Biotite code that builds the C-alpha atoms (Angstrom):
import biotite.structure as struc

atoms = struc.array([
    struc.Atom([109.383, 96.753, 130.408], chain_id="A", res_id=1, res_name="MET", atom_name="CA", element="C"),
    struc.Atom([110.477, 97.774, 127.103], chain_id="A", res_id=2, res_name="ASN", atom_name="CA", element="C"),
    struc.Atom([110.857, 100.686, 125.684], chain_id="A", res_id=3, res_name="ASN", atom_name="CA", element="C"),
    struc.Atom([107.130, 101.991, 124.829], chain_id="A", res_id=4, res_name="THR", atom_name="CA", element="C"),
    struc.Atom([107.587, 102.317, 121.193], chain_id="A", res_id=5, res_name="PHE", atom_name="CA", element="C"),
    struc.Atom([109.651, 99.245, 120.727], chain_id="A", res_id=6, res_name="ASP", atom_name="CA", element="C"),
    struc.Atom([106.509, 97.494, 120.463], chain_id="A", res_id=7, res_name="ILE", atom_name="CA", element="C"),
    struc.Atom([104.983, 99.650, 118.201], chain_id="A", res_id=8, res_name="PHE", atom_name="CA", element="C"),
    struc.Atom([108.344, 99.498, 115.624], chain_id="A", res_id=9, res_name="LEU", atom_name="CA", element="C"),
    struc.Atom([108.349, 95.051, 116.181], chain_id="A", res_id=10, res_name="GLU", atom_name="CA", element="C"),
    struc.Atom([104.756, 94.890, 115.324], chain_id="A", res_id=11, res_name="VAL", atom_name="CA", element="C"),
    struc.Atom([105.002, 97.202, 112.377], chain_id="A", res_id=12, res_name="TYR", atom_name="CA", element="C"),
    struc.Atom([108.024, 95.376, 110.989], chain_id="A", res_id=13, res_name="ASN", atom_name="CA", element="C"),
    struc.Atom([106.196, 91.977, 111.713], chain_id="A", res_id=14, res_name="ILE", atom_name="CA", element="C"),
    struc.Atom([103.017, 93.397, 109.400], chain_id="A", res_id=15, res_name="ILE", atom_name="CA", element="C"),
    struc.Atom([105.379, 94.889, 106.885], chain_id="A", res_id=16, res_name="LYS", atom_name="CA", element="C"),
    struc.Atom([107.404, 91.226, 106.761], chain_id="A", res_id=17, res_name="ASP", atom_name="CA", element="C"),
    struc.Atom([103.843, 89.474, 106.366], chain_id="A", res_id=18, res_name="ARG", atom_name="CA", element="C"),
    struc.Atom([103.341, 91.398, 103.298], chain_id="A", res_id=19, res_name="LYS", atom_name="CA", element="C"),
    struc.Atom([106.708, 91.080, 101.319], chain_id="A", res_id=20, res_name="GLU", atom_name="CA", element="C"),
    struc.Atom([106.938, 87.336, 102.606], chain_id="A", res_id=21, res_name="ASN", atom_name="CA", element="C"),
    struc.Atom([102.959, 85.958, 102.727], chain_id="A", res_id=22, res_name="PRO", atom_name="CA", element="C"),
    struc.Atom([102.463, 83.593, 105.702], chain_id="A", res_id=23, res_name="LYS", atom_name="CA", element="C"),
    struc.Atom([99.605, 81.091, 104.874], chain_id="A", res_id=24, res_name="GLU", atom_name="CA", element="C"),
    struc.Atom([96.880, 81.279, 107.420], chain_id="A", res_id=25, res_name="GLY", atom_name="CA", element="C"),
    struc.Atom([97.840, 84.869, 108.374], chain_id="A", res_id=26, res_name="SER", atom_name="CA", element="C"),
    struc.Atom([95.211, 87.219, 109.061], chain_id="A", res_id=27, res_name="TYR", atom_name="CA", element="C"),
    struc.Atom([97.396, 90.048, 108.127], chain_id="A", res_id=28, res_name="THR", atom_name="CA", element="C"),
    struc.Atom([98.204, 88.975, 104.786], chain_id="A", res_id=29, res_name="ASN", atom_name="CA", element="C"),
    struc.Atom([94.174, 88.067, 104.607], chain_id="A", res_id=30, res_name="TYR", atom_name="CA", element="C"),
    struc.Atom([93.556, 92.023, 105.163], chain_id="A", res_id=31, res_name="LEU", atom_name="CA", element="C"),
    struc.Atom([96.505, 92.691, 102.535], chain_id="A", res_id=32, res_name="PHE", atom_name="CA", element="C"),
    struc.Atom([94.841, 90.122, 100.016], chain_id="A", res_id=33, res_name="ASP", atom_name="CA", element="C"),
    struc.Atom([91.036, 91.990, 100.592], chain_id="A", res_id=34, res_name="LYS", atom_name="CA", element="C"),
    struc.Atom([92.355, 95.134, 100.231], chain_id="A", res_id=35, res_name="GLY", atom_name="CA", element="C"),
    struc.Atom([92.457, 98.861, 100.906], chain_id="A", res_id=36, res_name="LEU", atom_name="CA", element="C"),
    struc.Atom([88.351, 98.879, 101.549], chain_id="A", res_id=37, res_name="ASP", atom_name="CA", element="C"),
    struc.Atom([88.606, 95.746, 104.095], chain_id="A", res_id=38, res_name="LYS", atom_name="CA", element="C"),
    struc.Atom([91.592, 97.332, 106.047], chain_id="A", res_id=39, res_name="ILE", atom_name="CA", element="C"),
    struc.Atom([89.360, 100.383, 106.291], chain_id="A", res_id=40, res_name="LEU", atom_name="CA", element="C"),
    struc.Atom([86.296, 98.839, 106.816], chain_id="A", res_id=41, res_name="LYS", atom_name="CA", element="C"),
    struc.Atom([88.345, 96.890, 110.346], chain_id="A", res_id=42, res_name="LYS", atom_name="CA", element="C"),
    struc.Atom([89.667, 100.423, 110.863], chain_id="A", res_id=43, res_name="ILE", atom_name="CA", element="C"),
    struc.Atom([85.937, 101.782, 111.300], chain_id="A", res_id=44, res_name="GLY", atom_name="CA", element="C"),
    struc.Atom([85.116, 98.593, 113.357], chain_id="A", res_id=45, res_name="GLU", atom_name="CA", element="C"),
    struc.Atom([87.690, 99.089, 115.511], chain_id="A", res_id=46, res_name="GLU", atom_name="CA", element="C"),
    struc.Atom([87.055, 102.449, 116.253], chain_id="A", res_id=47, res_name="ALA", atom_name="CA", element="C"),
    struc.Atom([83.815, 102.092, 116.933], chain_id="A", res_id=48, res_name="SER", atom_name="CA", element="C"),
    struc.Atom([84.537, 99.266, 119.714], chain_id="A", res_id=49, res_name="GLU", atom_name="CA", element="C"),
    struc.Atom([86.771, 101.877, 121.236], chain_id="A", res_id=50, res_name="VAL", atom_name="CA", element="C"),
    struc.Atom([84.003, 104.258, 121.421], chain_id="A", res_id=51, res_name="ILE", atom_name="CA", element="C"),
    struc.Atom([81.814, 101.625, 122.878], chain_id="A", res_id=52, res_name="ILE", atom_name="CA", element="C"),
    struc.Atom([83.980, 100.564, 125.272], chain_id="A", res_id=53, res_name="GLY", atom_name="CA", element="C"),
    struc.Atom([84.886, 103.760, 126.702], chain_id="A", res_id=54, res_name="ALA", atom_name="CA", element="C"),
    struc.Atom([81.750, 104.836, 126.901], chain_id="A", res_id=55, res_name="LYS", atom_name="CA", element="C"),
    struc.Atom([80.651, 101.863, 129.028], chain_id="A", res_id=56, res_name="ASN", atom_name="CA", element="C"),
    struc.Atom([83.788, 102.864, 131.310], chain_id="A", res_id=57, res_name="ASN", atom_name="CA", element="C"),
    struc.Atom([85.060, 99.379, 130.777], chain_id="A", res_id=58, res_name="ASN", atom_name="CA", element="C"),
    struc.Atom([88.540, 100.200, 131.093], chain_id="A", res_id=59, res_name="ILE", atom_name="CA", element="C"),
    struc.Atom([89.779, 96.399, 129.745], chain_id="A", res_id=60, res_name="GLU", atom_name="CA", element="C"),
    struc.Atom([87.379, 96.244, 127.079], chain_id="A", res_id=61, res_name="GLU", atom_name="CA", element="C"),
    struc.Atom([88.730, 99.969, 125.835], chain_id="A", res_id=62, res_name="THR", atom_name="CA", element="C"),
    struc.Atom([92.276, 98.738, 125.853], chain_id="A", res_id=63, res_name="ARG", atom_name="CA", element="C"),
    struc.Atom([92.024, 95.258, 123.957], chain_id="A", res_id=64, res_name="TYR", atom_name="CA", element="C"),
    struc.Atom([89.658, 97.718, 121.306], chain_id="A", res_id=65, res_name="GLU", atom_name="CA", element="C"),
    struc.Atom([92.738, 100.692, 121.195], chain_id="A", res_id=66, res_name="ILE", atom_name="CA", element="C"),
    struc.Atom([95.165, 97.993, 120.679], chain_id="A", res_id=67, res_name="SER", atom_name="CA", element="C"),
    struc.Atom([92.894, 96.289, 117.764], chain_id="A", res_id=68, res_name="ASP", atom_name="CA", element="C"),
    struc.Atom([92.589, 99.420, 116.478], chain_id="A", res_id=69, res_name="LEU", atom_name="CA", element="C"),
    struc.Atom([96.355, 100.728, 116.605], chain_id="A", res_id=70, res_name="LEU", atom_name="CA", element="C"),
    struc.Atom([97.039, 96.979, 114.832], chain_id="A", res_id=71, res_name="TYR", atom_name="CA", element="C"),
    struc.Atom([95.156, 97.476, 112.061], chain_id="A", res_id=72, res_name="HIS", atom_name="CA", element="C"),
    struc.Atom([96.267, 101.544, 111.614], chain_id="A", res_id=73, res_name="ILE", atom_name="CA", element="C"),
    struc.Atom([99.538, 100.017, 111.409], chain_id="A", res_id=74, res_name="MET", atom_name="CA", element="C"),
    struc.Atom([98.253, 97.661, 108.630], chain_id="A", res_id=75, res_name="VAL", atom_name="CA", element="C"),
    struc.Atom([97.209, 100.805, 106.973], chain_id="A", res_id=76, res_name="LEU", atom_name="CA", element="C"),
    struc.Atom([100.516, 102.295, 107.478], chain_id="A", res_id=77, res_name="MET", atom_name="CA", element="C"),
    struc.Atom([102.019, 99.189, 105.860], chain_id="A", res_id=78, res_name="VAL", atom_name="CA", element="C"),
    struc.Atom([99.561, 99.070, 102.986], chain_id="A", res_id=79, res_name="GLN", atom_name="CA", element="C"),
    struc.Atom([100.102, 102.962, 101.951], chain_id="A", res_id=80, res_name="GLN", atom_name="CA", element="C"),
    struc.Atom([104.013, 102.687, 102.684], chain_id="A", res_id=81, res_name="GLY", atom_name="CA", element="C"),
    struc.Atom([103.887, 105.162, 105.407], chain_id="A", res_id=82, res_name="LEU", atom_name="CA", element="C"),
    struc.Atom([106.791, 104.523, 108.495], chain_id="A", res_id=83, res_name="THR", atom_name="CA", element="C"),
    struc.Atom([106.603, 105.517, 112.002], chain_id="A", res_id=84, res_name="TRP", atom_name="CA", element="C"),
    struc.Atom([109.295, 108.198, 111.123], chain_id="A", res_id=85, res_name="ASP", atom_name="CA", element="C"),
    struc.Atom([106.504, 109.838, 108.623], chain_id="A", res_id=86, res_name="ASP", atom_name="CA", element="C"),
    struc.Atom([103.785, 109.855, 111.934], chain_id="A", res_id=87, res_name="ILE", atom_name="CA", element="C"),
    struc.Atom([106.813, 110.928, 114.250], chain_id="A", res_id=88, res_name="SER", atom_name="CA", element="C"),
    struc.Atom([107.564, 113.786, 111.979], chain_id="A", res_id=89, res_name="THR", atom_name="CA", element="C"),
    struc.Atom([103.983, 114.672, 111.501], chain_id="A", res_id=90, res_name="GLU", atom_name="CA", element="C"),
    struc.Atom([103.709, 114.766, 114.894], chain_id="A", res_id=91, res_name="LEU", atom_name="CA", element="C"),
    struc.Atom([106.787, 116.602, 115.628], chain_id="A", res_id=92, res_name="GLU", atom_name="CA", element="C"),
    struc.Atom([105.391, 119.227, 113.258], chain_id="A", res_id=93, res_name="LYS", atom_name="CA", element="C"),
    struc.Atom([102.055, 119.784, 115.531], chain_id="A", res_id=94, res_name="ARG", atom_name="CA", element="C"),
    struc.Atom([104.124, 120.055, 119.187], chain_id="A", res_id=95, res_name="ARG", atom_name="CA", element="C"),
    struc.Atom([105.073, 123.438, 118.130], chain_id="A", res_id=96, res_name="ARG", atom_name="CA", element="C"),
])
């Protein structure tokens, strides 16, 4: 199995590439085209779905919805110009 963080970097880089090099029919580009309000709406929807999956004690649904939430958060990160280094630095501050 790959380093767990490698998949975060890979997906983030794909999202960033879609923003820089739009691909017709790409859901990621659809989100960027619709703008910040759409991205934030999707984050809210996915967060709610994580809550429902967890409340129903459905591990498969929860895993799926957490993955959706993380994807949409990465879209927001790219939209806002944030990197994983930015997030890691912030988390490092909280570790103390």
